[in-house]
C-alpha positions as CSV (number, residue, x, y, z in Angstrom):
1,X,46.8,-23.6,-26.9
2,X,45.9,-27.1,-25.5
3,X,47.7,-30.0,-26.7
4,X,46.5,-32.8,-29.1
5,X,46.0,-35.1,-26.2
6,X,44.1,-32.6,-24.1
7,X,41.7,-31.9,-27.0
8,X,41.2,-35.7,-27.4
9,X,42.3,-35.8,-31.0
10,X,43.6,-39.2,-31.8
11,X,46.8,-38.4,-33.8
12,X,49.8,-40.6,-34.1
13,X,52.8,-39.7,-31.7
14,X,55.0,-38.1,-34.4
15,X,52.3,-35.7,-35.4
16,X,52.9,-32.1,-34.0
17,X,50.1,-30.4,-32.0
18,X,49.5,-27.8,-34.7
19,X,49.1,-30.2,-37.4
20,X,46.5,-32.0,-35.3
21,X,44.5,-28.9,-34.8
22,X,44.7,-28.0,-38.5
23,X,43.5,-31.4,-39.3
24,X,40.5,-30.9,-37.2
25,X,39.7,-27.7,-39.2
26,X,40.3,-29.5,-42.3
27,X,37.5,-32.0,-41.8
28,X,35.2,-29.0,-40.6
29,X,35.6,-27.0,-43.9
30,X,33.7,-29.6,-46.1
31,X,31.3,-30.2,-43.3
32,X,30.3,-26.6,-43.2
33,X,29.8,-26.4,-46.9
34,X,28.4,-29.8,-47.8
35,X,24.8,-30.2,-48.9
36,X,22.7,-32.6,-51.1
37,X,22.0,-29.6,-53.4
38,X,23.2,-26.0,-53.9
39,X,20.9,-23.1,-54.2
40,X,23.6,-21.1,-56.0
41,X,23.3,-23.3,-58.9
42,X,19.6,-23.4,-58.8
43,X,18.8,-21.5,-62.0
44,X,21.6,-23.6,-64.0
45,X,20.3,-26.9,-62.7
46,X,16.7,-25.9,-63.5
47,X,17.7,-24.9,-67.2
48,X,19.9,-28.1,-67.6
49,X,17.6,-30.8,-66.3
50,X,14.5,-29.1,-66.9
51,X,13.3,-29.4,-63.2
52,X,11.7,-26.9,-60.9
53,X,13.7,-24.6,-58.8
54,X,11.6,-26.0,-55.8
55,X,13.4,-29.4,-56.5
56,X,16.6,-27.7,-55.2
57,X,15.0,-25.9,-52.3
58,X,13.6,-29.1,-51.2
59,X,17.1,-31.0,-51.4
60,X,18.7,-28.2,-49.5
61,X,16.2,-28.5,-46.6
62,X,16.2,-32.1,-46.8
63,X,19.7,-32.2,-45.4
64,X,18.8,-29.9,-42.5
65,X,16.0,-32.3,-41.8
66,X,18.6,-35.3,-41.9
67,X,20.8,-33.5,-39.4
68,X,18.0,-32.9,-36.9
69,X,16.9,-36.4,-37.0
70,X,20.5,-37.7,-36.6
71,X,21.2,-35.6,-33.4
72,X,19.5,-37.8,-30.5
73,X,21.6,-40.9,-31.4
74,X,24.8,-39.2,-32.4
75,X,26.4,-39.6,-28.8
76,X,25.9,-43.4,-28.8
77,X,27.5,-43.9,-32.2
78,X,30.3,-41.6,-31.2
79,X,30.9,-43.5,-28.0
80,X,30.7,-46.9,-29.7
81,X,33.1,-46.3,-32.6
82,X,36.6,-45.1,-32.8
83,X,37.4,-41.8,-34.0
84,X,39.3,-42.6,-37.0
85,X,36.6,-45.4,-37.9
86,X,33.9,-43.0,-37.6
87,X,35.8,-40.2,-39.6
88,X,36.8,-42.7,-42.5
89,X,33.4,-44.3,-42.6
90,X,31.5,-40.8,-42.7
91,X,33.7,-39.1,-45.0
92,X,33.9,-41.9,-47.6
93,X,30.0,-42.2,-47.5
94,X,29.7,-38.4,-47.9
95,X,32.3,-38.6,-51.0
96,X,30.2,-41.2,-52.7
97,X,26.9,-39.4,-51.9
98,X,28.4,-36.1,-53.6
99,X,29.1,-38.0,-56.7
100,X,25.9,-39.9,-56.7
101,X,24.1,-36.4,-56.5
102,X,26.4,-34.8,-59.4
103,X,25.2,-37.8,-61.6
104,X,21.7,-37.9,-60.5
105,X,18.7,-36.5,-62.5
106,X,15.6,-38.1,-60.6
107,X,14.4,-35.5,-57.8
108,X,13.1,-38.1,-55.4
109,X,16.5,-39.9,-55.2
110,X,18.3,-36.6,-55.1
111,X,16.0,-35.6,-52.1
112,X,16.8,-38.9,-50.3
113,X,20.6,-38.6,-50.9
114,X,20.2,-35.1,-49.4
115,X,18.5,-36.4,-46.4
116,X,21.2,-39.0,-45.8
117,X,24.1,-36.5,-46.3
118,X,22.4,-34.4,-43.5
119,X,22.1,-37.3,-41.3
120,X,25.8,-38.0,-41.7
121,X,26.8,-34.5,-41.1
122,X,25.6,-34.6,-37.7
123,X,27.9,-37.3,-36.5
124,X,31.0,-35.4,-38.0
125,X,29.7,-31.9,-36.4
126,X,29.6,-33.3,-33.0
127,X,32.8,-35.0,-33.2
128,X,34.5,-31.7,-34.5
129,X,32.5,-29.8,-31.6
130,X,33.9,-31.7,-29.0
131,X,37.5,-31.0,-29.9
132,X,37.5,-27.4,-31.0
133,X,35.0,-26.0,-28.1
134,X,38.3,-26.0,-25.9
135,X,40.2,-24.2,-28.6
136,X,37.8,-21.4,-28.9
137,X,37.0,-21.2,-25.0
138,X,39.6,-23.1,-22.7
139,X,37.0,-22.3,-19.8
140,X,34.3,-24.2,-21.8
141,X,32.1,-21.2,-21.7
142,X,29.1,-21.6,-24.1
143,X,28.7,-17.9,-25.0
144,X,32.5,-17.4,-26.1
145,X,32.3,-21.0,-28.1
146,X,29.3,-19.6,-29.9
147,X,30.8,-16.4,-30.6
148,X,33.6,-18.3,-32.8
149,X,31.5,-21.5,-33.8
150,X,28.4,-19.7,-35.2
151,X,30.3,-17.4,-37.7
152,X,32.2,-20.6,-38.9
153,X,29.1,-22.6,-39.7
154,X,26.8,-20.0,-41.1
155,X,29.8,-18.4,-43.1
156,X,30.6,-21.8,-44.6
157,X,26.9,-22.1,-45.8
158,X,27.0,-19.0,-47.4
159,X,30.4,-19.3,-48.8
160,X,29.2,-22.4,-50.4
161,X,26.5,-20.5,-52.3
162,X,29.1,-17.9,-53.7
163,X,31.3,-20.7,-54.5
164,X,28.5,-22.8,-56.2
165,X,27.2,-19.6,-58.2
166,X,30.8,-19.0,-59.8
167,X,31.6,-22.5,-60.6
168,X,28.0,-22.9,-62.3
169,X,28.8,-19.6,-64.1
170,X,32.3,-20.5,-65.3
171,X,32.0,-24.1,-65.6
172,X,29.0,-26.3,-64.8
173,X,26.5,-26.8,-62.0
174,X,28.3,-30.6,-61.2
175,X,31.6,-28.6,-60.5
176,X,30.4,-27.8,-57.0
177,X,30.0,-31.4,-56.3
178,X,33.4,-32.1,-57.5
179,X,35.0,-29.4,-55.4
180,X,33.3,-30.9,-52.5
181,X,34.7,-34.4,-53.3
182,X,38.1,-32.9,-53.7
183,X,37.6,-31.4,-50.0
184,X,36.5,-34.7,-48.7
185,X,39.3,-36.6,-50.3
186,X,41.8,-34.2,-48.9
187,X,40.0,-34.8,-45.5
188,X,40.1,-38.6,-45.9
189,X,43.8,-38.5,-46.6
190,X,44.7,-36.5,-43.7
191,X,42.9,-38.7,-41.1
192,X,44.6,-41.6,-42.9
193,X,48.1,-40.3,-42.6
194,X,47.6,-38.4,-39.0
195,X,45.1,-40.2,-37.2
196,X,45.2,-43.6,-35.0
197,X,42.5,-45.7,-33.7
198,X,42.3,-44.6,-30.1
199,X,40.1,-47.5,-28.9
200,X,38.4,-50.8,-30.1
201,X,34.7,-50.2,-31.8
202,X,31.6,-52.0,-30.2
203,X,28.3,-52.8,-31.6
204,X,25.1,-50.8,-30.3
205,X,21.8,-52.5,-29.8
206,X,19.5,-51.8,-32.6
207,X,16.5,-50.9,-30.6
208,X,18.8,-48.0,-28.8
209,X,19.1,-46.4,-32.0
210,X,15.1,-46.0,-32.3
211,X,14.9,-46.7,-36.0
212,X,11.1,-46.9,-36.0
213,X,10.9,-43.4,-34.2
214,X,13.4,-42.0,-36.8
215,X,11.6,-43.2,-39.7
216,X,8.3,-41.8,-38.4
217,X,9.6,-38.3,-37.6
218,X,11.8,-38.1,-40.8
219,X,8.8,-39.2,-43.0
220,X,6.7,-36.6,-41.5
221,X,9.0,-33.7,-41.9
222,X,9.9,-34.4,-45.3
223,X,6.2,-34.7,-46.2
224,X,5.7,-31.3,-44.6
225,X,8.5,-29.8,-46.4
226,X,7.1,-31.3,-49.7
227,X,3.7,-29.8,-49.2
228,X,5.0,-26.2,-48.3
229,X,7.5,-26.3,-51.1
230,X,5.4,-27.5,-53.7
231,X,2.1,-26.0,-53.0
232,X,2.2,-23.0,-55.3
233,X,3.7,-25.2,-58.3
234,X,1.3,-28.2,-58.1
235,X,-1.7,-26.0,-57.3
236,X,-2.3,-27.3,-53.8
237,X,-5.3,-29.7,-53.7
238,X,-5.3,-30.3,-57.2
239,X,-2.0,-32.4,-56.7
240,X,-3.1,-35.9,-55.3
241,X,0.4,-36.3,-53.7
242,X,0.0,-33.1,-51.6
243,X,-3.6,-33.9,-50.9
244,X,-2.1,-37.3,-49.5
245,X,0.7,-35.7,-47.7
246,X,-1.6,-33.2,-46.0
247,X,-3.3,-36.0,-44.1
248,X,-0.3,-38.4,-43.5
249,X,2.2,-35.8,-42.4
250,X,0.6,-34.3,-39.3
251,X,-0.6,-37.9,-38.2
252,X,2.9,-39.1,-38.4
253,X,4.0,-35.8,-36.0
254,X,1.3,-36.5,-33.8
255,X,2.0,-40.3,-33.2
256,X,5.6,-39.4,-33.1
257,X,4.9,-37.0,-30.1
258,X,2.5,-39.0,-28.5
259,X,4.8,-42.0,-28.3
260,X,7.9,-39.9,-27.0
261,X,5.3,-38.3,-24.3
262,X,4.4,-41.8,-23.1
263,X,7.9,-43.6,-23.6
264,X,10.3,-44.5,-20.7
265,X,13.2,-44.2,-22.9
266,X,12.2,-42.0,-25.5
267,X,14.1,-41.0,-28.7
268,X,13.7,-37.2,-28.2
269,X,12.5,-35.9,-24.8
270,X,9.6,-33.4,-25.0
271,X,10.9,-31.4,-21.7
272,X,12.2,-28.6,-23.7
273,X,8.8,-27.8,-25.1
274,X,7.6,-27.4,-21.3
275,X,10.3,-24.9,-20.4
276,X,8.9,-21.2,-21.2
277,X,12.5,-19.9,-21.9
278,X,13.2,-22.8,-24.6
279,X,9.6,-21.9,-26.3
280,X,10.5,-18.1,-26.2
281,X,14.0,-18.9,-27.5
282,X,12.5,-21.1,-30.4
283,X,9.9,-18.4,-31.1
284,X,12.6,-15.6,-31.8
285,X,14.9,-17.6,-33.6
286,X,12.0,-18.7,-35.9
287,X,11.3,-15.1,-36.4
288,X,14.8,-14.3,-37.1
289,X,15.2,-17.0,-40.0
290,X,11.6,-15.8,-41.3
291,X,13.1,-12.5,-41.6
292,X,16.6,-13.7,-42.9
293,X,14.9,-15.9,-45.7
294,X,13.4,-12.5,-47.2
295,X,16.8,-12.3,-49.4
296,X,14.7,-14.2,-51.9
297,X,12.9,-10.9,-52.3
298,X,16.5,-9.1,-52.9
299,X,17.1,-11.7,-55.5
300,X,14.1,-11.0,-57.4
301,X,14.9,-7.2,-57.2
302,X,18.4,-7.7,-58.7
303,X,17.2,-10.2,-61.5
304,X,14.0,-8.4,-62.5
305,X,14.7,-4.7,-61.9
306,X,18.4,-4.3,-62.0
307,X,19.1,-7.3,-64.5
308,X,21.9,-8.5,-62.6
309,X,22.8,-12.3,-63.5
310,X,22.8,-15.1,-61.0
311,X,26.4,-15.0,-60.0
312,X,26.4,-11.4,-59.0
313,X,23.2,-11.9,-57.1
314,X,25.0,-14.6,-54.8
315,X,28.1,-12.8,-54.6
316,X,26.1,-10.1,-52.9
317,X,25.7,-12.4,-50.2
318,X,29.4,-12.3,-49.3
319,X,28.6,-8.9,-47.5
320,X,26.8,-11.1,-44.9
321,X,30.1,-12.6,-43.8
322,X,31.5,-9.2,-42.0
323,X,28.0,-8.9,-40.5
324,X,28.5,-12.2,-39.0
325,X,31.9,-11.4,-37.5
326,X,30.6,-8.1,-36.1
327,X,27.6,-9.8,-34.4
328,X,29.7,-12.5,-32.9
329,X,32.1,-10.0,-31.8
330,X,29.3,-8.0,-30.0
331,X,27.8,-11.1,-28.3
332,X,31.4,-12.2,-27.3
333,X,32.3,-9.0,-25.4
334,X,28.5,-8.3,-24.3
335,X,28.3,-11.6,-22.5
336,X,31.8,-11.4,-21.1
337,X,31.4,-7.8,-19.7
338,X,27.9,-8.5,-18.6
339,X,27.0,-4.5,-18.2
340,X,23.8,-4.2,-19.7
341,X,20.5,-6.0,-19.7
342,X,19.8,-8.8,-22.2
343,X,16.7,-7.2,-23.8
344,X,18.9,-4.2,-25.0
345,X,21.2,-6.7,-27.0
346,X,17.7,-8.2,-28.5
347,X,16.2,-4.9,-29.3
348,X,19.4,-3.9,-31.0
349,X,19.6,-7.2,-33.1
350,X,15.9,-6.7,-34.4
351,X,16.7,-3.0,-34.9
352,X,19.5,-4.2,-37.6
353,X,16.4,-6.1,-39.3
354,X,14.3,-3.0,-39.0
355,X,17.3,-1.1,-40.6
356,X,17.6,-3.5,-43.3
357,X,14.1,-3.8,-44.3
358,X,13.8,0.1,-44.0
359,X,17.0,0.7,-46.3
360,X,15.5,-1.3,-49.0
361,X,12.0,-0.1,-48.6
362,X,13.2,3.4,-49.1
363,X,16.1,2.5,-51.3
364,X,15.1,0.3,-54.2
365,X,13.9,1.5,-57.4
366,X,14.8,1.2,-61.1
367,X,17.6,3.6,-60.8
368,X,19.3,2.1,-57.7
369,X,22.5,0.7,-57.8
370,X,24.0,-3.0,-56.8
371,X,26.4,-1.3,-54.5
372,X,23.5,0.5,-52.5
373,X,22.9,-3.2,-51.1
374,X,26.2,-3.9,-49.3
375,X,25.1,-2.1,-46.1
376,X,21.6,-3.4,-45.7
377,X,23.4,-7.0,-46.2
378,X,25.9,-6.0,-43.5
379,X,23.1,-5.1,-41.1
380,X,21.1,-8.2,-41.8
381,X,24.3,-10.3,-40.9
382,X,24.8,-8.4,-37.8
383,X,21.0,-8.8,-36.7
384,X,21.0,-12.4,-37.3
385,X,24.3,-13.6,-35.7
386,X,23.3,-11.3,-32.6
387,X,19.9,-13.0,-32.2
388,X,20.9,-16.5,-33.2
389,X,23.8,-16.6,-30.3
390,X,21.6,-14.9,-27.8
391,X,18.4,-17.0,-28.1
392,X,20.8,-20.2,-28.5
393,X,21.9,-19.3,-25.0
394,X,18.9,-18.0,-23.6
395,X,16.9,-21.4,-24.5
396,X,19.2,-23.7,-22.4
397,X,19.6,-21.7,-19.4
398,X,17.2,-23.6,-17.3
399,X,17.5,-26.8,-19.2
400,X,18.9,-29.9,-17.6
401,X,22.1,-31.0,-19.6
402,X,20.7,-34.3,-20.4
403,X,18.0,-32.3,-22.6
404,X,20.5,-30.6,-24.7
405,X,20.5,-33.0,-27.6
406,X,16.6,-33.2,-27.5
407,X,16.8,-29.3,-27.4
408,X,18.9,-29.1,-30.4
409,X,16.6,-31.5,-32.2
410,X,13.5,-29.0,-31.6
411,X,15.8,-25.9,-32.5
412,X,17.2,-27.2,-35.4
413,X,13.8,-28.5,-36.8
414,X,12.1,-25.2,-36.2
415,X,14.7,-22.8,-37.1
416,X,16.6,-24.6,-40.0
417,X,13.9,-26.7,-41.4
418,X,10.5,-25.6,-41.0
419,X,10.6,-21.8,-40.8
420,X,12.8,-21.3,-43.9
421,X,10.6,-23.4,-45.8
422,X,7.3,-21.6,-44.7
423,X,9.2,-18.3,-45.2
424,X,10.3,-19.2,-48.8
425,X,6.9,-20.3,-49.8
426,X,5.3,-17.4,-48.0
427,X,7.5,-14.8,-49.7
428,X,7.2,-16.7,-53.2
429,X,3.4,-16.7,-53.0
430,X,2.7,-13.1,-51.7
431,X,5.3,-11.7,-54.3
432,X,3.6,-13.6,-57.3
433,X,0.0,-12.8,-56.0
434,X,0.9,-9.1,-55.5
435,X,2.8,-9.0,-58.9
436,X,-0.4,-10.1,-60.6
437,X,-2.6,-7.7,-58.5
438,X,-0.4,-4.7,-59.5
439,X,-0.1,-5.7,-63.2
440,X,-3.7,-5.7,-63.5
441,X,-4.0,-2.5,-61.9
442,X,-1.1,-0.8,-64.0
443,X,-2.5,-2.4,-67.4
444,X,-5.8,-0.6,-67.0
445,X,-4.2,2.8,-67.5
446,X,-1.6,1.5,-70.0
447,X,-3.7,2.6,-73.1
448,X,-2.8,4.7,-76.3
449,X,-4.0,7.9,-74.4
450,X,-1.0,7.5,-71.8
451,X,1.7,9.7,-73.1
452,X,4.5,7.9,-71.7
453,X,3.5,4.4,-72.9
454,X,2.6,5.9,-76.2
455,X,6.1,7.4,-76.7
456,X,7.9,4.2,-75.6
457,X,5.8,2.2,-77.8
458,X,6.3,4.4,-80.9
459,X,10.1,4.5,-80.1
460,X,10.2,0.7,-79.9
461,X,8.1,0.3,-83.2
462,X,10.2,2.6,-85.0
463,X,13.7,1.3,-84.1
464,X,12.4,-2.2,-85.0
465,X,11.2,-0.9,-88.3
466,X,14.5,0.9,-88.7
467,X,16.4,-2.7,-88.2
468,X,14.4,-4.3,-91.2
469,X,11.8,-6.1,-89.0
470,X,8.1,-6.3,-90.6
471,X,5.2,-4.3,-89.4
472,X,3.8,-7.3,-87.6
473,X,7.1,-8.3,-85.9
474,X,7.9,-4.7,-84.9
475,X,4.4,-4.3,-83.5
476,X,5.0,-7.3,-81.4
477,X,8.3,-6.3,-80.1
478,X,6.9,-3.0,-79.1
479,X,4.0,-4.7,-77.3
480,X,6.7,-7.1,-75.7
481,X,8.5,-3.7,-74.5
482,X,5.5,-2.5,-72.8
483,X,4.7,-5.7,-71.1
484,X,8.3,-5.9,-69.8
485,X,7.9,-2.5,-68.3
486,X,4.9,-3.3,-66.7
487,X,6.2,-6.5,-65.1
488,X,9.1,-4.6,-63.9
489,X,6.9,-2.0,-62.4
490,X,4.6,-4.6,-60.8
491,X,7.4,-6.4,-59.3
492,X,8.5,-3.3,-57.7
493,X,5.4,-2.3,-56.3
494,X,4.9,-5.8,-54.7
495,X,8.3,-5.7,-53.2
496,X,7.6,-2.4,-51.7
497,X,4.7,-3.5,-50.3
498,X,5.9,-6.6,-48.6
499,X,9.2,-4.8,-47.6
500,X,7.1,-2.0,-46.0
501,X,5.1,-4.4,-43.8
502,X,8.3,-6.2,-42.8
503,X,9.8,-2.8,-41.9
504,X,6.9,-2.0,-39.8
505,X,6.8,-5.4,-38.0
506,X,10.6,-5.6,-37.3
507,X,10.5,-2.1,-35.7
508,X,7.5,-2.9,-33.7
509,X,9.1,-6.3,-32.4
510,X,12.6,-4.3,-31.7
511,X,10.5,-1.5,-29.6
512,X,8.5,-4.3,-27.6
513,X,11.7,-6.4,-27.2
514,X,13.3,-3.4,-25.2
515,X,10.7,-3.9,-22.5
516,X,10.5,-7.5,-22.2
517,X,11.9,-8.8,-19.0
518,X,14.1,-11.7,-20.2
519,X,16.2,-11.7,-17.3
520,X,15.5,-10.0,-13.9
521,X,18.8,-9.1,-13.2
522,X,21.5,-7.7,-15.5
523,X,23.8,-10.5,-15.5
524,X,23.0,-13.7,-17.3
525,X,23.9,-17.1,-16.2
526,X,27.3,-18.3,-17.4
527,X,27.0,-21.9,-18.5
528,X,29.2,-24.5,-19.9
529,X,28.9,-25.7,-23.6
530,X,27.9,-29.3,-22.9
531,X,26.7,-31.9,-25.6
532,X,25.1,-29.5,-27.6
533,X,25.1,-28.8,-31.4
534,X,22.6,-26.0,-31.9
């Protein structure tokens, strides 16, 4: 293992190398799990504060938007501040922002705080990456580093959802923020005890931080997220705010792109958008995140059909973690051995998604069990990790190193911000409309002449009367029972239709990917890690 000096960890002279490395991972732990809002406690927060679940969703993605916006200036900040000063300032701010989010009921302020949390995470993430990349890959090979790094990052995100759900169920939704504050406090104490100031800090000219460009693109992205997230809830054009944002957001994005294209010193270079490999990589990773976000359909099935509580719904996601490890293991040896063509790996990864949707389509029913979902979740984890690592490598193969951070900005914006928001809105809207469609169709035949419906109604009526309810109340209870059954059947049919289409689409993409010539040779370029945080 490399020494702390070789890894550029600014520890005190008496600190052993193993303690220095452990401190870096101690700092990384809260970074991987930290967010402004936590979707694992979505139901509890909604019930406690009387807010929409979309309020939690938009806060979650606002943090990702903050990370994307911070990336282009991160190296400048890291070069200007000493490591200890940067870590202490960032971790302390994250501590107080978490406390603010735990005590905040105003959604607009919560979204703003989530954005700032994501913005600050970018600085911590690159600082950690610069140290751990040589631990995971002593020769600084990108494919080897990603095979270790991506499971840690995505696994941390999934683990935070599970911990949030458990803490919200057993205690209160605020306890996730207190838990993160505890982890941040431990990291702060470790930095104070073990780290030293490795160099003096110096100021950065304000104009080099491009505050105007950051404000423009941050406002545009947040407005787009708002429109997509709240569209169905606020009835689209019936909301004056949505009408305003629909006009302003594209205008701000267009102004930003025009200025970057004509600027001699742009905040973000548009060069990656003119590389066909980068564009193809973005497209495939957007598809991966679109398909991965379909787990919201699985949550609807668990809560509506199987009647599983919120804690067990999110605990199911823990089965993604072994899938992430398996996918990373495959990619590590695939790119080290270099014996098979790249397109076989892509077809295999997309095939895992096809199996995931196929198993759900043919497997879900009112009689299914919670345990039958373990294998589909594992396969989804394998497919997602394989494709994310593969196209993270593919997108930068022909890209000049000075455009890596610009590439990270576009990739994170497309992959971790816009695509999941669009996918969540798409699945939510589609499921709602199909539910209404099937409930109308089923209700047309749900009459007294239907022997099954009549038997269920009479059974509920009789049991209600036997329990001492009056005839009117017993009749209402019998009607409610039929409505619940109708709702479950409508939801099940809607899920079947969506999953059927997703199964067909992913299967076609897997077959087509098998014949796309991503590389003309069997071997793919072995490239160095560089200043990339994608």
